[in-house]
N, C-alpha and C positions, 0 to 999 in steps of 0.2 A: 462441498461447498452448497449451499441452498439454492434453490431456485425457484424462484418467487412468484406469482401468478402476472405481474407485471410485465413479464418475460414472453407470457403468452398472449398470443392474437384473437381480440375477443371476436374476430371475425371469422372464426375459424372453429369446428365443432370438434368438443373438449369431451374425452371419455372417461369417468372414474370411477370404474367398479369399487362397491361398496365392500371391503373386508367381513363386514356383519354377516354376510352371507355366503363367504368360505369355510370350508372344512378348519375346524380351530387344532384338529391333533395333527394337521400337518400344515401349518402355516407358510414357510419357507415355501412348499411344492407348490402352494396354492399362488402365492403371490407371485414366483416364476414364471408361473401358466398363463397370466393372465397379463404380464409384461411381454412375453413371447408372440402375445395374442393380437397386441397392438394397442394395449392400455395408454393413456396419456399421463395420468395420475391416480394415485392411491387413495379412496374415499376411505376416512377412519371417522366409525360413530362413537363418541367419547360421551357416556351416561353415568350421571352420578347416583340414582335412584330417587331423588328428590325433585328436579326439573320435569324429568320424562320418568317414569314406572319402570325403571331397566337398570342394569349394572352391566357396562362392558369392559372397556380395557383403559388400563391407566399408563403413563409414561413409561414404567419397566418393560411393559410390553412392546410400543411404540422402538423403543431404544435396542430389543431383542432380534425385531422384524428390520430396523435398519439398514444391520449390515447383509440382510438378502435382498435389497432392492435398491434399483437408483431411479425408481421411481419417484416425484415429487409425492411427498406426504401433505393430503388435504384433510385436516384434522377439521372435524365440526363437534364444539364444543356446547353438548347439550347439558349444559349444568346453572346452579344458580347463583354461583359465585365463578363465575369464568377469571376473573380477574388474578385471583392466587395460581392458577393454572398456566397462566402462559408461559412463563420461563421454564415449568420444567417440563412441558410438551416440546417446548423450541427446543431446549436441551438434549433432548432426547433425540429429536430429529425430524419435528416436524417443519415444513417449508410455508406451509399455509395454515391460518388459524381464522374459523369462523366463527362466529359467537351468537348469541339472539339478544334480541334488543329488546325482548319481555325478560330476559335476566335480571336479577336485581341489582348489576353494577351500574352507573353511570357511562355510557354510552362512548363518549369522549375518551372517558378516560381508560376505556377497554383498549378502542382502537390504538390510543397513545401507547401504552404498556406492549400490545402487540408490535408496534411498530421500534418502538424501541427493543424488544429481543431480538430484532433480523428479520420477521417474517413478514408476508403479507397480509392482509387482512381482509375478513369477511364480515358482514351480520346476516342473519336468518330471520324469516319470519315462519311463524306457526301459521296453519291453515286459517283460522279466524284474526287472523292479525291483517288490516289493509294495510296496502302499499304505501298511503300516507304515512305510518309510522314510522317510515325511513327517510322523510323527506330533509332532515336535518344534518343525515350524515351521507345521503347517497354520494357527495363529491368528497368524500373523506377516505372509503375505501374501492377495496378492488373490486368484490365481487358480491354479488345480493344473493341468498339462497333461497327459495323458494321449496316450502315443504308443502308434497301435494301429498302426504298423507302426516295422520299426525303424528308427530315423533316418538321415537319410543322402540318400538318393535319392525322388523326386515319381515320383506314378503306381505306387506298390505297390498290394497288394491289403491290404485291413481283415480285422485278426485279432481274428475273434470273441470269442475267449479273453476279451479284454480287458473285456469288457462287465461281468465280476462285480468286476471291481477299480475301475470308474467308480463301480457301484453302493454298495460300501463305502466309497469316498473320501466319497461325498457323506452316506452315515450317519454317519460320522466329523465331517464338517464340521456337521454338524446339531447335533453337540455342541458343537464348539469354534468357529468361524465361520461362522456360516449363511448370510452372504451372499455366501460365497467363488465365485468363478465357475470352475466346472469346461470345460475346453476339451478337446476329441479334435481329433485329427488324424495322418490316414493313412485311405486308402482310404474317406473321407466321402463318401456322396452321397445323393441323396433316398431311397433303402431303406436303408443301413447308419445314418443319420441318426436312424431311426427306434426304432430300437436302443440308440444311447446317447444320446436324449435320455428314454430311457422309464425308463434306469440312473441320469438325474439330471445328464447332462451340459446348459448351455446357452451354449458356445460351439463352435461348429465350425468347422472350419479345411477348406475343400475350394480344391482346388488344380484337378485335371485335370475334375473335373466342373463346374466354375463354368469357368474357361476356354477349355475345349474342348468345349463342351455342344453340341453338335448343334443345338438349337432357341434356342442364346443363352443369354447369363448371366442376364438377368432372370428366366428361368421357371426357372432351374436355383438361382439363388438363392429365389428363392419356396416352389420345394418346401422348401427346408430353412428357412426362416420358416413354414412349413404344420405342421411337427411342436410347434409352440407348446404344442398341446393335446396331448401327450401327456408334458409335464415335468412330473413328480411335485411337487405342492405343500410348501414348504419348510417348516420347523418350526422 
């Protein structure tokens, strides 16, 4: 049974380790490791080599790893034509689907397709896309994903100039959709997490800082959860 993002409290810090940073030769073990370490969701980066200059995994991989985890699958479609892949990814085991506002599809049509497929809905922004681009859809989605690196590759440095965008989106959400989740992906660790949480983000995607943490995944995830005290009260 799918666990939709609407079942999670947006007033709580949620940690979604990015599988992109895992050892792909032992995915089942890697997923079990971060699940036992306290992850709330598993973040899956889906890239088509066109919308972003990289290729990652498709529905068959999602279906294979679904058998090894009870975590909700937070699936980020970095695709030019996301609408045609909604059903295959949901059928493979994705609980939540996020698409890009900059994709080639009508955003309202993608939102409807994701809802119809039985998943919760998110919309994402590239770093150069302003928060205002989401004005017409903010009240129709469960999550906004702010990219704090250019999408396409893991291990990039955090772009601090995205913090004001996060704060702007939280202000916009407080007016139209106060229980929306604001997720941030790119260069997130125990220190950068403090900045984005203080600005209003409650979902943290962390790849390298969790899967490759020198002191282990559990302490890394705990450092992220510990930013809870910095999360502003929602109106």
